[in-house]
VEXDREN-531109 format. One line per 10 residues: their letters; for each residue y, x, z of C-alpha. Coordinates in steps of 0.5 Angstrom, whole numbers, always signed. Layout:
<nodes>
A	Y,X,Z  ...
</nodes>
This chain:
<nodes>
XXXXXXXXXX	+371,-192,+522  +378,-192,+525  +383,-198,+526  +388,-195,+522  +383,-194,+516  +380,-201,+517  +387,-204,+517  +389,-200,+511  +383,-202,+507  +384,-209,+509
XXXXXXXXXX	+392,-209,+506  +390,-206,+500  +385,-211,+499  +389,-217,+500  +394,-214,+496  +389,-213,+490  +387,-220,+491  +395,-222,+490  +395,-218,+484  +389,-221,+481
XXXXXXXXXX	+392,-228,+482  +398,-225,+477  +393,-226,+471  +393,-233,+472  +400,-233,+472  +401,-229,+465  +396,-234,+462  +400,-240,+464  +407,-236,+462  +404,-235,+455
XXXXXXXXXX	+400,-241,+454  +406,-245,+456  +411,-241,+451  +406,-242,+445  +404,-248,+441  +398,-252,+443  +394,-250,+437  +393,-243,+440  +392,-245,+448  +385,-243,+448
XXXXXXXXXX	+386,-236,+444  +391,-235,+449  +387,-236,+455  +381,-232,+452  +385,-226,+451  +388,-226,+458  +381,-227,+461  +378,-222,+457  +383,-217,+459  +381,-218,+466
XXXXXXXXXX	+373,-217,+464  +374,-212,+460  +379,-208,+463  +375,-208,+470  +369,-205,+466  +373,-200,+462  +377,-198,+468  +371,-197,+472  +367,-193,+467  +372,-188,+465
XXXXXXXXXX	+380,-190,+466  +380,-189,+474  +377,-182,+472  +382,-180,+467  +388,-183,+472  +386,-180,+478  +381,-174,+477  +382,-167,+478  +388,-165,+473  +388,-161,+467
XXXXXXXXXX	+394,-158,+466  +398,-164,+469  +396,-168,+463  +389,-172,+464  +384,-173,+470  +377,-169,+468  +372,-172,+473  +371,-178,+478  +368,-182,+472  +364,-189,+474
XXXXXXXXXX	+367,-188,+481  +363,-182,+482  +367,-179,+488  +365,-185,+492  +359,-186,+497  +357,-193,+500  +361,-191,+506  +367,-189,+503  +370,-196,+503  +377,-195,+502
XXXXXXXXXX	+376,-191,+496  +373,-197,+493  +379,-201,+495  +383,-196,+492  +379,-197,+485  +380,-204,+486  +388,-204,+487  +388,-199,+481  +384,-203,+476  +388,-210,+477
XXXXXXXXXX	+394,-206,+475  +391,-203,+469  +389,-210,+467  +396,-212,+468  +399,-207,+463  +394,-209,+458  +395,-217,+459  +403,-216,+457  +401,-215,+450  +398,-221,+449
XXXXXXXXXX	+404,-226,+449  +408,-221,+444  +402,-221,+439  +400,-229,+440  +398,-234,+435  +397,-229,+429  +392,-223,+432  +384,-223,+431  +381,-224,+437  +376,-218,+436
XXXXXXXXXX	+382,-213,+434  +385,-215,+441  +379,-214,+445  +379,-207,+441  +386,-206,+443  +384,-208,+450  +379,-202,+451  +383,-197,+448  +389,-198,+453  +385,-199,+459
XXXXXXXXXX	+381,-193,+458  +386,-188,+455  +393,-190,+454  +395,-193,+461  +390,-188,+465  +394,-182,+462  +401,-185,+464  +398,-186,+471  +396,-179,+471  +402,-176,+469
XXXXXXXXXX	+406,-180,+475  +401,-183,+480  +395,-178,+479  +399,-171,+481  +401,-170,+473  +407,-167,+471  +412,-172,+471  +410,-173,+479  +411,-166,+480  +418,-166,+476
XXXXXXXXXX	+420,-171,+481  +420,-178,+478  +419,-184,+482  +416,-190,+480  +414,-193,+486  +410,-199,+483  +410,-199,+476  +416,-201,+472  +414,-195,+467  +407,-194,+469
XXXXXXXXXX	+405,-201,+468  +410,-205,+465  +413,-200,+460  +406,-198,+458  +405,-206,+456  +412,-207,+453  +412,-201,+449  +404,-203,+446  +407,-210,+445  +413,-207,+441
XXXXXXXXXX	+408,-203,+437  +403,-209,+436  +408,-214,+434  +411,-209,+429  +405,-208,+425  +403,-215,+425  +409,-218,+423  +412,-225,+425  +409,-232,+425  +409,-236,+419
XXXXXXXXXX	+416,-240,+419  +419,-235,+424  +424,-233,+419  +428,-236,+413  +429,-232,+406  +436,-231,+408  +434,-227,+415  +436,-233,+419  +431,-234,+425  +428,-241,+427
XXXXXXXXXX	+426,-243,+434  +418,-244,+435  +418,-248,+442  +413,-247,+447  +409,-253,+448  +409,-253,+455  +415,-251,+460  +411,-254,+466  +406,-249,+465  +410,-243,+464
XXXXXXXXXX	+414,-245,+470  +408,-245,+474  +406,-238,+471  +412,-235,+473  +412,-238,+480  +404,-235,+480  +407,-228,+478  +413,-228,+483  +408,-229,+489  +403,-224,+486
XXXXXXXXXX	+408,-219,+486  +408,-219,+493  +402,-215,+493  +404,-211,+487  +410,-208,+490  +409,-208,+498  +401,-206,+496  +403,-200,+493  +405,-197,+500  +397,-197,+501
XXXXXXXXXX	+398,-197,+508  +399,-203,+513  +403,-199,+518  +408,-197,+513  +415,-198,+515  +417,-200,+508  +413,-206,+507  +418,-211,+509  +424,-208,+505  +420,-208,+499
XXXXXXXXXX	+418,-215,+500  +425,-217,+501  +428,-213,+495  +422,-216,+491  +424,-223,+492  +432,-222,+492  +431,-218,+485  +427,-224,+482  +432,-229,+485  +438,-225,+482
XXXXXXXXXX	+435,-224,+475  +434,-231,+474  +441,-233,+476  +444,-228,+472  +440,-230,+466  +441,-237,+467  +449,-236,+468  +449,-231,+462  +446,-236,+457  +449,-242,+460
XXXXXXXXXX	+456,-239,+458  +454,-236,+451  +450,-242,+449  +453,-248,+453  +446,-250,+456  +442,-247,+462  +436,-245,+458  +429,-246,+462  +425,-241,+458  +431,-235,+459
XXXXXXXXXX	+432,-237,+466  +424,-236,+467  +424,-229,+464  +430,-227,+468  +426,-228,+474  +421,-224,+471  +426,-219,+468  +429,-218,+476  +421,-217,+478  +420,-211,+473
XXXXXXXXXX	+427,-208,+474  +426,-207,+482  +418,-205,+481  +420,-198,+480  +425,-197,+486  +423,-203,+491  +422,-198,+496  +428,-193,+495  +434,-198,+494  +437,-202,+499
XXXXXXXXXX	+437,-210,+499  +444,-210,+496  +442,-205,+490  +436,-210,+489  +441,-215,+488  +445,-211,+483  +439,-209,+479  +436,-216,+479  +443,-219,+476  +443,-213,+471
XXXXXXXXXX	+436,-214,+469  +437,-222,+468  +443,-220,+463  +439,-214,+459  +433,-219,+458  +438,-224,+455  +441,-219,+450  +435,-216,+449  +431,-222,+447  +436,-224,+442
XXXXXXXXXX	+437,-217,+439  +429,-217,+438  +429,-224,+435  +435,-224,+431  +437,-217,+429  +431,-213,+429  +427,-219,+426  +421,-217,+431  +417,-224,+433  +415,-224,+440
XXXXXXXXXX	+414,-231,+442  +414,-230,+450  +419,-224,+450  +414,-219,+453  +418,-213,+450  +424,-215,+453  +422,-217,+460  +417,-211,+461  +419,-206,+456  +426,-206,+456
XXXXXXXXXX	+427,-208,+463  +422,-203,+465  +426,-197,+462  +432,-200,+466  +429,-201,+472  +426,-194,+472  +433,-191,+470  +436,-195,+476  +432,-191,+481  +436,-185,+479
XXXXXXXXXX	+442,-189,+480  +441,-193,+486  +436,-189,+491  +438,-188,+498  +435,-183,+503  +435,-188,+509  +431,-193,+505  +427,-187,+501  +425,-184,+507  +421,-190,+510
XXXXXXXXXX	+417,-190,+504  +415,-182,+504  +421,-180,+499  +425,-175,+504  +431,-173,+501  +432,-177,+495  +438,-180,+493  +441,-183,+487  +447,-181,+483  +451,-187,+486
XXXXXXXXXX	+449,-185,+493  +451,-177,+493  +444,-175,+490  +447,-172,+483  +444,-173,+477  +437,-169,+478  +433,-175,+480  +436,-179,+474  +434,-174,+469  +427,-174,+472
XXXXXXXXXX	+427,-181,+471  +430,-181,+464  +425,-175,+462  +419,-180,+464  +422,-186,+461  +422,-182,+454  +416,-179,+455  +412,-185,+456  +415,-189,+450  +413,-183,+446
XXXXXXXXXX	+406,-183,+448  +405,-190,+449  +409,-193,+442  +406,-187,+438  +399,-188,+440  +399,-195,+440  +403,-196,+433  +397,-191,+430  +392,-195,+433  +394,-202,+431
XXXXXXXXXX	+396,-199,+424  +389,-196,+423  +386,-203,+425  +390,-207,+420  +387,-202,+415  +380,-202,+417  +377,-208,+421  +383,-212,+420  +389,-214,+425  +392,-221,+423
XXXXXXXXXX	+388,-228,+421  +389,-231,+415  +395,-236,+413  +390,-242,+413  +387,-240,+420  +394,-239,+423  +397,-245,+420  +391,-249,+423  +391,-245,+430  +387,-240,+433
XXXXXXXXXX	+383,-245,+437  +379,-248,+432  +378,-242,+427  +377,-237,+432  +374,-240,+438  +371,-247,+435  +375,-251,+440  +381,-255,+442  +385,-254,+449  +387,-261,+449
XXXXXXXXX	+381,-265,+446  +382,-272,+444  +390,-271,+443  +393,-271,+436  +397,-264,+435  +403,-264,+430  +405,-257,+428  +412,-255,+424  +408,-249,+421
</nodes>
């Protein structure tokens, strides 16, 4: 085996391990932002996202995503990783990298539907998104599909991963309805604080660290000259997102809210993911600053204006910032950075490229929204009318840990709940 192939395979695997670690981050963020009586349920959903996601993506998802294209819409072969032979170790590494991405898209929904969804219904959702919904979007943009042919750039997945997860989260939260006690009869919103901000902060640090596999790893090559720039853009976009979110809520509410600051960092990460390889570090800072403000406004709108209960802000962080991150590529892409990642002659609106790239990004974002939200809205509605989607009032009040799993996360402690 050539040295280049060995190094590329090693780099892909290292990046995959980093992305795998992000699932611990998601679990900690969601557990920290929700109430103690639902902690076991949150952990089980995140754990099974990985277990089921890897199995389903191995059996069918990878084939739908990277198999021979049927009209640019869906892959038609390579199921059960059938294109591999034992000596093709690089292909196994590519599968692993893409599989942990698929599980990441699935786990985004967990926080938005927290504290009220039936566990077995959530498992069914997980199978559908990793086997069909996510792989088809991935084929459109990364597998030689019609959006890739159109010229859309989503380098590491602001749309493929994060918008798919965010739009699915929106569908689930809408069909489920808000948690008991979230809204008053006059429509005003009640805060339902998470039980452990320390866990949430730990989760964000883990996610930030894992993102250095998510974005730089998407080069799929240890010798890519874009890796260092991508890492820098990833780091400073997150920093800018945290800063702008903290500053925005500090000015607006007179307090530097910790939960919004944490979500600001994640918003910056999501926002830079599409364009991390094609924008300059200065543009990455601007994107992060904008996403920190966007996520703060979006969380308030969904909570207070649209009455959609999202306990962790997943819809805004991943769905809304995923869309804006995708659009920002069409504005901030610069040819000198894009060429390092293999995108020759690519420039955005602000750097002399005109509106062509921005139009491709817009078409991609709208198409993925229509596909993902439409399909998942239908799925959640069908589950609601058949197998059931939401736990009973009594189960929700008591907590899903006891009712769904027969155990508590904090045995021996008396947990007082407001609702």
